[in-house]
N, C-alpha and C positions, 0 to 999 in steps of 0.2 A: 077742737076740740075732742069732739069724737076719737081723732086719732092718738090720742094723749093717753085715754080708761083700754084703747083697745090696744096700743102696745105693750101697757101696764101688765095685761094679764094674760098668764100661762097659755103657752098652746093647749093642754087641757081642759081649763077653762072655757074656752075659744070652741073647742070640738067640742064641748061636751051642750054649749047653749045652741048651738046648731040641733044637737041631739045626733050626730057622730062618732061610731068608734073609729079607734087607729086603723083598721081594716077599711074600714068605709072611707077615710078620706084617705087612705094610700092609695084606694083604687082611684078614687075622683079624681085624685092628682097627678095619679101614676109616679111615684116614688114607694120607696119598699117599704112596708108597713114596719120594719125593725129601724129604720130611720124618722120616721113619726113617733115610736115608740123612746125612742133618743132626747129627740127634745124635747119629749110632753111637759116636764118638769121645769122647761124655760122659757124666759118670759119673751113672748113674741119678739121685742125687740130685740134679743138677743138672738134668735136664731140667722145662722147662717144664709146670705142673701140668695143663694141657687134654691134654698128650699124654703125661704121665704116668700118668692115673686109666685110659685105652685100654689102653697097653700093661703095665699094670703088674701085671694078672689072666694076661696070655698071658704074658708072662717066667717068673713065678712057677709055671705051669703048673698052672695051674686053669682 
């Protein structure tokens, strides 16, 4: 049940829930901040897999 609500939110919503800026998330996940900003308005389920797997644990709070 948790997965459905998680995947239907945008990356920006999930990032803000954790209190992270795009730059902070990019530093933690070791991706460029431009890629984070590019997919900020995408629903999490629509983010391409390489990026999705890198930021998933950070956005879930693990």
